[in-house]
N, C-alpha and C positions, 0 to 999 in steps of 0.2 A: 684222607685215605692215603695209604702209603703206596699203593700200586697205581694211582691215578696218573695218566699220561698228560692230561689236559686239565689245568686247574679251573678253566672256565666251565667245565662240565659239572663241577661240584656245586656251582650256583644255580643250576637248573637251565643254563643256556645251552641249547642243543644245536650248536653250530659245528657238528662233526663232519663226517664225510659227505653227508647229503645236504648240509646246510639247513636252511629254512624252507626247503622245497615243498614239504608236505605239512607245514605248520599252518593249517587253515582251521583247526579245531573241529572240523566236521568229520574227520576220519577218512575222507576220500581224497584223491588226488585232485589238484586243480585242473581245470579244463583247458590246458595249454594246447591240446591237439587242434582244437577249432582255430586258434590263432595261427598255428603253424600252417594250416591249410591256406589261409589267406595270404601268407607270406611266401608260399611256394612259387617258384619261378617256372613259367611254362616253357618247356623246351619243344621246339618244333620237331615233329617226327621226321626222321630221315627216310627218304623215299629210296626204293630199290632202283639202282641205276640200270639194271637189266630190264626192268618193267617200263622205266621212263624212256629208254632208247631201245627200241626193238632191233636196231642194227647191231647192237653188241651181242656177241655170242660167247658162250663159255666153251673153251676148247682146251682139252688137256695138253695139247701140243704148244699152246701159247704160254710159255713159262713167265714171260714178262708181265703179262696181265694177272697171272695167278699169284705172283709175288706180292701184289698189292693187298691180297686177302690173307697173307701169312705174316706172322711177327718175325723179328730178327732171329729168333730162336727156332723158327720153322713151325710154330703152332698155327692152327687155323683160327682166324679172328672170328668171334661169335657174331650172331645176327644183331644183337642189341648194339654192338659197336659199329659193325660195317654197314647196317641199315638195309640189308638184303631182306627180301621176303623169304618165306619158309621154302617156297618151290625152288627159287634160284640158289638158296643157301645149300639145299640138298644136292642140286646139280653141281654147284661149286665145290662141295666137299668130295664128291665122287671124282671130279676132274683133278683136284689136288692130289688125291690118293693115287690116281693112275699115273700122274706125272711124277710122283715119288717113286712108284714102282719101276718106272723105266728110267729113272735117274735124271730127269729134267729138273726136279726140285729136291733139295736135300730133306731128309727126315728131320735132322737136327743140325745145329752148327757145331763145329769143333771149338770148344772153349779151352783156351790155354790158360792154365793157372801159374 
């Protein structure tokens, strides 16, 4: 063939983009998902620090503690990263937005190019 990019494909060897991944002759994918579940590493669930320590309060005037839940760019860190429960994440979000409105926290950072 004049337009063939890979000479090995002319021989019937299918080691192209996907390799021999689906070459099991039955027409279906190999059941690798079952093996992947066994190999998955168990990550311990983060606990909400406000639920664990009832002495901690979320206050919009405490900008030092609110900065722990924002990124360097000023974005609010999501629940799956911070480990907060849904109840305290909602309260925390309102507190951060209030602190932004009265200029205790910045909305964004000034990035100099």
